[in-house]
N, C-alpha and C positions, 0 to 999 in steps of 0.2 A: 563627895566622891562619887563618880558614876558607878552604877552597878555592874556594867560590863566594859571590857576594853574596847568593844566596837563603838561605844558611845563617845569615846575620846575624840576621834577625828570630827565627828559631827559637832561636838561642843566647841572644838577649835575653830571650825568654820563659822559657827554662830558668833563666837567672840570676835573673830576677825571682822565680820559684818558690823558688829556693834562698835568696834574701834574705828573702822574706816568709813562706813556708809551712814550709820545712824547720825553722826554729827552733821553731815551734809544734808540728809533728807529731813531731819527734824522729827518732832513727835507727831506721827501720822496715824498711829494705831488707834482703832476704835475700842480696844479693850484695855482693861487693867488687870493684871500686868500686861505689858506690851507683848506682842507675839514672839519676839526674840527672847525675852525674859521667860515667857511661858515655855518655850521650846527647851531652854536650858534646864529649867526645873523639871520638866517632863522627862528629859533624858537622864537627869541625875536620879530621879525617883524611880522611874520605871524601866530604865535600860534602853538600849538602842532601838529595838523593834517597836515595842509598845510606845515608847517616848516619841519616836519619829511619826508613828500613826497619829498620836494625840496632837503633835505639833502641826502635822499636815492638815488635819481636820480643822484645827484652829485657824490656820492661814487661809483655808478655803472659806471659812466663815467671815473673815475680815474683808468685807467688800462694801460697796456703797448701799446695798440693800439690807444690811444688818445694822441695827441700832448700836450694838456693842454693849459695853458696861463691864461690871466686875465678873470675871470668869477665871477662878483659880484652877490649878491643876488638880484633878481628882486624887483622892488618897490612894494609898497602895492597897488597902483592903477592898476586896470585891465582895458584893453581897452573895451570900450562900443560900442555896435553895433549902427550904425546910425538909427535914427527913420525912420520907413517905410514911413511915410507921407512926408518926405522931398525928396522922389524920384519920384515926379510927373512929 
């Protein structure tokens, strides 16, 4: 289930692409999971804004000059800076 209602139209657009164009274009993505599967997971995990940014960055990297490979969606946890008081 997407985190925000704003993600729903984006997810619908990606699913439409997967049903209509992916069978015609075939498996051309350099990454695993494919860019559209990555975008769906990013939108579901991170919401519309951060998910769209992650998906856009992934699509920009899917080009002939990139080797590709396994590239999962980052986890929801973000690293936190250590507390300043612990560095005495």
